[in-house]
N, C-alpha and C positions, 0 to 999 in steps of 0.2 A: 490317438492314445493308444498303450499297449493293453492288449487282453489277455486274460489267462482261460484256456479253452482247454476243457476235457473231451477227446474225440476218441469215440468208440468207434472201430472199422477203419483204424488209421492206415492199415496195410492193402485196403482193398483196393478197388478201380479208382473210384471217386474219393476216398479217404485217403490215399497216397497222393493225389494231385492236390486236394484240399490242406493237407498238412504242409506241404511244399510253399502253398500260396500264403497260408497264415505266417508261416515262419518267415517268408520274404518282407512281408510287410511289418515285420517286427512285433507280431504276437507271440506268445507263449502256448505252445501246444504239448499238452500231456496226455500221451497215448493210454486208453484204458487196455488192457490186454488179458484174455481170459484165460481159464484153465492154467496148465502147467507150461506153457510157452515161455521160452526165455525172454526174459524182461530185457527191452532197450533201455538205454540211460534215461534216466526221468520218468519211466512209465509207471503207471498204477496198476498192480494185480486186482483183478475181481473175478468172481465166479457165480453168477446166480443161482446155478443149480446146487451148489454148497452153502447158499446164504451168504457168501461174501459180496460185499458192496463197498465201492471206494468212498474214501471220504472226500467229498466234493465241497467242502466248506473253503471261501476264497476264490472260488471261479467265477468266471464272469458268465459262461454259457456251458452247455452241454450240449455236444453234437453227436447223435446217434447214427452210425452208417452202417450196420454190421446186419448180417443175414445170409444163408446158404444160397447157392445159386439156383435159379428156377428154371433156367433154359438148360436144355440138354437133358433132360430127366422125365422119365415116364412117371406121370403122376398116380404112383399108387397109394394105397392108404398110409404107407410107413414115409414115403417121400413128402404127402402132403402134412404128416404130421412134424416131421423135420423143418417145413417150411416154417411153420407156425413156430413151434418151438425155439427156432434160432431167431425169432423174430420177436413175438409177443413178449415172451418171459425176458429177454434182455431188456428191452425197451420200458417195460414196466419198472423193473428194477432199478434201471438208471433214473426213470421218473420219480421214484418214491425217493431215491437217495438224493436228488435235486430238490425235491420237497422238504425232505428233512434239513438239507443244508442250506436252505433259501438261495439257491441258485438263482439269478433274475431270468435266465432266457435258456429255453430248453428246444432243441430242433430236432425233430423227429423224423424218422424216415417213412416213406411211402412211394406210391408208383401210381403211374397213370392207368394202370390196371385196374384203380378204384373207380372207373367209369364204366366197365365192363366192355361189352361191344355196343357201342354208341352209333354206329352206322355214320351218317351224313350228318349230325348233330355236332355242333362245336361244344368243346369239354372245357365249362370256363372256370377259373378257381376264384378264391375268394371267399367270405361268408357268406354270401349270397349266390355262390355258384352252382355248377352242374351238380346233382345229386348223385350218389353212387349206383353203380349199374350193379348187376346180378352175376352170378357165378362165384367159384372158387376164389380168384383172384381178386374180385371186388370185396370179398367177405373177409380176406385175408388182411386187405390194406385196410378196411374199416375197423378191424381189430388192432392192426397195428396202429392205427393213429389215436384209437381212444385208449391204447396204454400210456398215452402222454397225460392222462387226464389228473393223476396225483400231482403233477408239478402244475399244472394250470391251476387247480384246485388251492394250492399253497400260494398262488399270486404272480408265477412265473409267466412271462410271455411264450408261448408257445405257437411254433410254425411247423405245418407238415411240408415235407420237402418231397413233391411228386414228379419223382424223376420219369423222362422219357426214356427212348433208346439211346444209351450214352455210347458214342462213335469214338473208339482207341482202337489202335493197335495193340495196345497192352493187355487187353481182355474184353469181356462181355462178347457183344454180337459180331462185331468185325471180324475177328480171327478165326472164327469158326467159317464164315460165309467166304472169307477169302481163300480158304483150304477148298471149299466146295468150288468155286469158280474157278480157281486153278486147275481143279481135275475136269474143266468143262461142263459142269453139270447145275451152272446157275440157271437160275429162271424165276418165274414169278410162282407165289402161294396161292392155289384157289385162283380166283377171279383176277387178281391183282389190282382190285378196285379199291379195297379197304385203305384207310387213311393210316399213315405212319409217321409218328412224333419222335422226332429225333434231336438230338444236341452233341456237339463237340464236348468233348470231356474237359477242356480247358474253359469254356463257356461254363459247363456245369459248375465246376470249381467256383469261378468268380462270381456264379449266380448265387451260390451257398454263402458267399463272403458277404455279397449284398443284402441277403435275407437276413444274416446274421447282425449287421450293421443297422438293419432297419428295425429289428426286433428289440436290441440294445437301445434304440432311440423311440420306441414305442411306435412305430409307422408301420410295422409289418407283423401280422398275426395270422394264424389260422393257414387254411389249405395253399399252396404255391406250386403252380405248375413250373417244373423245371425242364423245359423244353422249348426248342427255337420256335419263333413265329411264322415258319415257313414249313408246316408238315406237308407231305407228299404221299402220293398214291403208291401202295406196295410195289406196283409195277415200275411206276417212275423211278423208285429207289433201285430197285434191281437193274434197270439200263444204267443209270449213272455208275453203280458200282462196277458193272462190267466193262464200261468205258475206263473206269479208273484203273482197273485191273488188265485192259486189254483182252478180256474174255467175253465171249457172248453171252447174253443171259436168254437163251433161245428155248429153255425147258419150260413146262408146266407140270406142277405138281398138284393133282387135283385134291379136293377136300378130303373124298374118302380116302386116298392114300396117306395123306397126313395123318388122319385120324387112326389108319391101321398103324402107320410107323411110330407115332409118339403120343398115341391116346388123347386125352381129355384138353393137353395143354394147346392141341392143334386149333381149338375153337376159340380159346381165349388170348392165347400167347401168341400165334401166329396169325390166325383169321381174322381176330377181332379188330375192330376199327375204331381209333380214338383220333378225333382231328382236334388237337389241344390248343388251346389259346392261353399265353402265358400273360394274363392281363395284371396280376398284380407285380410282376417284374416291370412290365411295360409301364404302368402308370406311376410306380415309384421311381422311374428313371432309369432301370438298368438298360444296358447297351451290349447287343451281343456282336462279337467279333465274327461271328459264322452265321449266316442267314441264307446262305446259298449252299444245297446240298454238294454238288460239286467240288467247290473250295473245301468244304466241311470233311469231306472224304479225303482228299488229297492231303490234307494236313494230319487227318485221324490217322492215316495210314503209317505214317512217320512218327506215331505219338506212341512209343515202345517201353518208356520209362515208368 
């Protein structure tokens, strides 16, 4: 059955892949474009800072995937405020619009950073899953998810998409690491013992489609981990990436050096450990195309569209 989906963040790393996947299967995707950007054909303009919200009447679902980049920035007070403003306000505005127009499904963005530094513990999703951790990222994700409350209160089925590290040559973590490794500077961060939860971009897009269908059917709601069932130690990730790029991963960047170089993000974004279990996806019958990291890296390096 053809669905009509409003998509915020349609030009981003995940949003662009999701938009293609929705279109391929026959759904109608309507991009929600903020600010004064040139509108593509069929897009709806909106700008929460100006009080402009789109008319969402007649849509089957709203999917929100926008937010300014977290990685590669020192977390000054201004950057933290930007991270909040680019996430909480837009998600809340779209949730209120979805509530007003009675859209039946709202898929809101989040990240596995909600679990904080979980050490060796498994981070499980679902209504009785692992509780949030502590720290700025965890708090940001908690607020991000709470922004969907107006849609939930209006009767919509709401799912929170908790993304792991999305692997793609088109953006995110891999292009940065590829440059580092090609300079011969690859290696582990801190002890390298921390867990790293990842997912190939095509699996991430397919997983969102799966959650959308489950939410429309009333079988999926609440937090959903969008991550491979095969997390790895950070050291193992480095070694696999070095083999893929034919570059050694011999350097060690100690904790104190990371903190000096990038500040607070080192503890949560680079040294934090999240051993994520995608229980909701598994129990609802989703099948990952990429569960072995070497194969996922090989595919992701060529994924540049």
